Wavefront OBJ file of the C-alpha trace (Angstrom):
o trace
v -24.609 19.962 -23.276
v -21.501 22.094 -23.828
v -18.523 19.711 -23.801
v -18.058 15.961 -24.055
v -15.097 13.870 -22.895
v -14.925 10.450 -24.538
v -13.047 7.578 -22.959
v -12.455 3.851 -22.622
v -12.213 1.669 -19.533
v -12.002 -1.987 -18.629
v -12.042 -4.179 -15.517
v -10.337 -7.586 -15.560
v -9.488 -10.298 -13.074
v -5.954 -11.591 -12.473
v -6.397 -14.138 -15.293
v -7.196 -11.319 -17.725
v -10.910 -12.118 -18.102
v -12.988 -9.019 -18.788
v -15.454 -8.266 -16.000
v -16.839 -5.006 -17.391
v -15.875 -2.456 -20.009
v -16.900 0.526 -22.074
v -15.250 1.379 -25.378
v -12.188 -0.512 -26.580
v -10.271 -2.662 -24.035
v -7.424 -2.976 -26.554
v -6.904 0.779 -26.799
v -3.164 1.441 -26.517
v -1.884 4.366 -24.534
v 0.893 5.131 -22.060
v 0.761 3.740 -18.533
v 2.258 6.960 -17.169
v 2.330 7.323 -13.361
v -0.252 4.576 -12.867
v 2.728 2.218 -13.322
v 4.524 3.569 -10.240
v 3.482 0.835 -7.771
v 4.943 -1.774 -10.126
v 8.110 0.281 -10.562
v 8.382 0.408 -6.763
v 8.033 -3.356 -6.300
v 11.693 -4.320 -6.877
v 12.716 -1.802 -4.199
v 10.992 -4.130 -1.739
v 11.377 -7.492 -3.480
v 15.110 -7.187 -4.100
v 15.861 -6.030 -0.555
v 16.769 -2.362 -1.047
v 13.895 -1.129 1.149
v 15.029 -3.184 4.136
v 18.704 -2.471 3.452
v 18.139 1.293 3.690
v 15.446 1.045 6.359
v 12.620 2.636 4.393
v 9.353 3.037 6.277
v 5.950 2.289 4.775
v 5.268 6.024 4.551
v 8.444 6.355 2.475
v 7.452 3.401 0.292
v 4.086 5.072 -0.312
v 5.830 8.169 -1.642
v 7.842 6.040 -4.088
v 4.449 5.257 -5.687
v 3.269 8.859 -5.560
v 2.481 11.734 -7.817
v 2.610 13.983 -4.792
v 1.641 17.615 -4.276
v 4.917 18.780 -2.766
v 3.513 19.178 0.737
v 5.770 19.070 3.820
v 5.191 15.355 4.508
v 6.124 14.516 0.916
v 9.304 16.566 0.993
v 10.236 15.086 4.381
v 9.733 11.506 3.196
v 11.850 11.905 0.072
v 14.534 13.803 1.976
v 14.632 11.034 4.581
v 15.037 8.354 1.914
v 17.895 10.258 0.316
v 19.599 10.825 3.682
v 19.447 7.081 4.402
v 21.292 6.554 1.113
v 23.862 9.255 1.848
v 22.477 11.479 -0.943
v 20.679 14.787 -1.266
v 18.101 16.202 -3.696
v 20.730 16.966 -6.342
v 21.012 13.220 -7.026
v 17.421 13.162 -8.306
v 17.175 13.398 -12.098
v 13.427 14.065 -12.180
v 13.685 17.745 -13.069
v 12.106 20.672 -11.242
v 8.610 22.116 -11.275
v 6.586 24.145 -8.741
v 4.656 22.150 -6.148
v 1.027 21.361 -6.942
v -0.059 22.280 -3.423
v -1.199 25.961 -3.356
v 0.023 26.490 0.216
v 3.514 25.385 -0.770
v 3.365 27.632 -3.820
v 2.520 30.606 -1.592
v 5.285 29.699 0.865
v 7.888 29.669 -1.888
v 6.593 32.996 -3.207
v 6.675 34.637 0.229
v 10.140 33.375 1.119
v 11.576 33.934 -2.342
v 12.751 30.334 -2.430
v 12.907 28.341 -5.642
v 11.443 24.854 -6.029
v 13.879 21.953 -6.109
v 13.808 18.388 -7.348
v 12.055 17.459 -4.093
v 8.935 19.334 -5.233
v 8.701 17.298 -8.405
v 5.694 14.991 -8.088
v 7.901 12.054 -9.154
v 10.715 12.653 -6.656
v 9.693 9.644 -4.563
v 9.790 7.334 -7.568
v 13.259 8.606 -8.444
v 14.431 8.110 -4.845
v 13.335 4.483 -5.132
v 15.214 4.148 -8.403
v 18.364 5.516 -6.801
v 17.971 3.003 -3.968
v 17.965 0.152 -6.491
v 21.047 1.576 -8.213
v 23.011 1.863 -4.975
v 21.859 -1.523 -3.689
v 22.856 -3.286 -6.919
v 26.058 -1.300 -7.494
v 24.779 0.296 -10.709
v 25.864 3.624 -12.138
v 23.446 6.252 -10.818
v 24.480 9.029 -13.185
v 22.514 7.640 -16.142
v 19.746 5.741 -14.382
v 17.031 7.334 -16.557
v 18.445 5.877 -19.810
v 16.261 3.109 -21.333
v 19.327 0.831 -21.658
v 20.399 1.237 -18.029
v 20.199 -2.014 -15.979
v 17.603 -0.336 -13.753
v 15.265 0.486 -16.630
v 15.725 -2.989 -18.119
v 14.759 -4.446 -14.748
v 11.676 -2.233 -14.498
v 10.369 -3.089 -17.948
v 10.692 -6.783 -17.070
v 8.354 -6.178 -14.115
v 5.935 -4.223 -16.309
v 6.007 -7.043 -18.868
v 5.206 -9.690 -16.254
v 2.378 -7.770 -14.636
v 0.831 -6.634 -17.929
v 1.175 -10.051 -19.552
v 2.834 -8.324 -22.502
v 6.231 -9.257 -24.010
v 8.776 -6.500 -23.432
v 9.384 -6.093 -27.164
v 5.661 -5.363 -27.621
v 5.736 -2.489 -25.145
v 6.144 0.935 -26.747
v 8.534 3.294 -24.988
v 8.180 7.029 -24.612
v 9.786 9.545 -22.258
v 7.837 10.795 -19.248
v 7.839 14.351 -17.931
v 10.367 13.300 -15.276
v 12.722 11.842 -17.881
v 12.340 8.083 -17.420
v 10.757 5.665 -19.918
v 6.974 5.283 -20.015
v 5.250 2.160 -21.249
v 2.736 1.928 -24.102
v 0.329 -0.995 -23.674
v -3.394 -1.658 -23.970
v -5.698 -0.534 -21.182
v -6.619 -4.233 -20.767
v -2.935 -4.916 -20.019
v -2.897 -2.060 -17.500
v -6.027 -3.441 -15.854
v -4.391 -6.884 -15.726
v -1.353 -5.397 -13.996
v -3.602 -3.840 -11.375
v -5.607 -7.044 -10.996
v -2.329 -8.789 -10.217
v -1.595 -6.090 -7.640
v -5.044 -6.769 -6.192
v -4.478 -10.537 -6.264
v -0.793 -11.527 -6.565
v -1.436 -15.196 -5.777
v -0.002 -16.398 -9.094
v 3.463 -15.197 -8.070
v 6.040 -16.669 -5.702
v 5.943 -15.924 -1.995
v 8.642 -13.252 -2.095
v 6.773 -11.236 -4.715
v 3.433 -11.758 -2.990
v 4.901 -10.234 0.169
v 6.386 -7.338 -1.817
v 3.033 -6.601 -3.480
v 1.237 -6.720 -0.143
v 3.746 -4.340 1.392
v 3.471 -1.819 -1.453
v -0.335 -2.020 -1.538
v -0.448 -1.776 2.251
v 1.828 1.275 2.224
v -0.379 3.079 -0.297
v -3.579 2.141 1.529
v -2.103 2.952 4.931
v -0.618 6.301 3.881
v -2.982 7.650 1.201
v -1.885 11.250 1.772
v 1.628 10.276 0.715
v 0.345 9.021 -2.651
v -1.146 12.347 -3.766
v -2.088 14.957 -1.151
v -4.689 17.409 0.061
v -7.819 17.588 -2.128
v -6.342 15.067 -4.557
v -8.643 12.372 -5.932
v -6.303 9.407 -5.358
v -5.910 10.270 -1.699
v -9.605 10.990 -1.142
v -10.713 7.867 -3.027
v -8.509 5.564 -0.932
v -9.706 7.211 2.281
v -13.364 7.022 1.258
v -13.137 3.345 0.261
v -10.548 2.257 2.827
v -12.928 -0.381 4.243
v -12.847 -2.085 0.830
v -9.034 -1.990 0.662
v -9.191 -0.076 -2.621
v -5.855 1.239 -3.936
v -5.708 3.795 -6.746
v -3.193 5.719 -8.818
v -3.549 8.416 -11.427
v -1.427 9.016 -14.492
v -0.906 12.061 -16.675
v -3.235 12.647 -19.622
v -6.225 11.250 -17.696
v -5.025 7.693 -17.186
v -6.377 6.099 -14.024
v -5.978 2.649 -12.470
v -7.225 0.999 -9.323
v -7.112 -2.342 -7.530
v -10.101 -3.988 -5.888
v -8.442 -6.563 -3.604
v -11.732 -7.879 -2.204
v -12.567 -9.185 -5.698
v -9.105 -9.509 -7.210
v -9.961 -7.078 -10.002
v -8.074 -4.251 -11.681
v -9.506 -1.247 -13.524
v -7.836 0.942 -16.128
v -9.348 4.105 -17.585
v -8.228 6.530 -20.281
v -10.047 9.763 -21.150
v -9.378 10.346 -24.835
v -8.580 14.062 -24.736
v -6.532 13.862 -21.529
v -9.220 15.818 -19.659
v -8.629 14.928 -16.020
v -11.834 16.607 -14.836
v -13.745 13.650 -16.293
v -11.863 11.013 -14.287
v -13.456 11.273 -10.829
v -17.099 11.263 -11.978
v -16.522 8.216 -14.197
v -14.536 6.243 -11.599
v -17.139 6.913 -8.907
v -19.965 5.943 -11.272
v -18.234 2.646 -12.097
v -17.675 1.862 -8.413
v -21.319 2.627 -7.686
v -22.399 0.324 -10.504
v -20.242 -2.426 -8.964
v -21.991 -1.976 -5.621
v -19.210 -0.163 -3.763
v -20.112 2.617 -1.356
v -17.640 5.119 0.038
v -17.620 7.766 2.747
v -19.795 10.508 1.265
v -18.293 13.121 3.591
v -14.899 12.517 1.993
v -16.466 12.346 -1.480
v -18.652 15.447 -1.115
v -16.182 17.414 -3.251
v -16.808 14.997 -6.122
v -20.478 14.009 -5.696
v -21.979 15.738 -7.524
v -19.213 17.155 -9.729
v -20.485 20.718 -9.682
v -18.960 23.515 -11.775
v -18.990 26.881 -9.996
v -18.457 30.294 -11.551
v -16.253 33.025 -10.084
v -19.095 34.071 -7.765
v -19.106 30.526 -6.322
v -22.486 29.927 -7.881
v -23.194 26.446 -9.321
v -23.572 26.820 -13.071
v -23.080 23.292 -14.342
v -22.302 19.686 -13.545
v -20.046 16.957 -14.977
v -22.249 13.920 -15.568
v -20.854 10.439 -16.333
v -22.559 8.335 -19.009
v -22.190 4.567 -18.552
v -25.167 3.746 -20.764
v -22.992 1.803 -23.215
v -21.009 -0.029 -20.552
v -21.077 -3.829 -20.425
v -21.068 -5.497 -17.001
v -20.839 -9.144 -17.989
v -19.323 -10.930 -15.019
v -20.248 -8.666 -12.124
v -21.679 -10.638 -9.192
l 1 2 3 4 5 6 7 8 9 10 11 12 13 14 15 16 17 18 19 20 21 22 23 24 25 26 27 28 29 30 31 32 33 34 35 36 37 38 39 40 41 42 43 44 45 46 47 48 49 50 51 52 53 54 55 56 57 58 59 60 61 62 63 64 65 66 67 68 69 70 71 72 73 74 75 76 77 78 79 80 81 82 83 84 85 86 87 88 89 90 91 92 93 94 95 96 97 98 99 100 101 102 103 104 105 106 107 108 109 110 111 112 113 114 115 116 117 118 119 120 121 122 123 124 125 126 127 128 129 130 131 132 133 134 135 136 137 138 139 140 141 142 143 144 145 146 147 148 149 150 151 152 153 154 155 156 157 158 159 160 161 162 163 164 165 166 167 168 169 170 171 172 173 174 175 176 177 178 179 180 181 182 183 184 185 186 187 188 189 190 191 192 193 194 195 196 197 198 199 200 201 202 203 204 205 206 207 208 209 210 211 212 213 214 215 216 217 218 219 220 221 222 223 224 225 226 227 228 229 230 231 232 233 234 235 236 237 238 239 240 241 242 243 244 245 246 247 248 249 250 251 252 253 254 255 256 257 258 259 260 261 262 263 264 265 266 267 268 269 270 271 272 273 274 275 276 277 278 279 280 281 282 283 284 285 286 287 288 289 290 291 292 293 294 295 296 297 298 299 300 301 302 303 304 305 306 307 308 309 310 311 312 313 314 315 316 317 318 319 320 321 322 323 324 325
């Protein structure tokens, strides 16, 4: 054994009852991009999505940490055009696209990346839609005291079952607030995405539309050879919806059981996420398309000669599966 990644995870139902766990369910960390589907909900629930005519593929990209591939850039550009804006309105910052083909294209053409390539550009497009729809100032929409951010934290509070004043705030890589809560609270939020029946009809329909958009357009949520996309494709027959966050945070919804899962790898090592998530799903009795999952099962480490020299092995020996049926 050369390296060890420690972590904590928990599965709860929409009432917050623990179904299974390993480590500390009350571990506090930042929700990061795994909160994006909840941040996208008011775009639908308040009417902005219908007002601007957003498609489900465009709604999926509002929940995305995308790779900057052509379909991602096209979706965000289309949303902005429907609002009468362009990429300069996005305050997410600029970084190179994650997709290697797009990186090569920019290098060959000598073009520079723009805000569109930022993996959070879809989320920011959704935020701008809410600002325009509600008549809010869009120049400072990333500020924690902006009406938009106050609205979003109220949604996070409701879904996590955590008072807003108990939620720690940090600043994400794209400049907007991130939410510090327990992983049990994150799992509860995702359980309520899996089973929104406790809410009113308008919110139930909004949740179903967001979850349906992510499930129906999994490539929009991440991209080629990205675990979120591949996981949703492989387990599409179960209706599973998943979303990663920076620093090895991972959440998923299991609508067929009304459960939510939240995972945090302690050292932020994202290479540990896929093996652990797939091991948990296997333990729960879920089976996915092994052709889609062949890149992850087993998690082989190859050297520069493409020879297998190691493997990442999950250890669930200390996990507790109390309520699994």
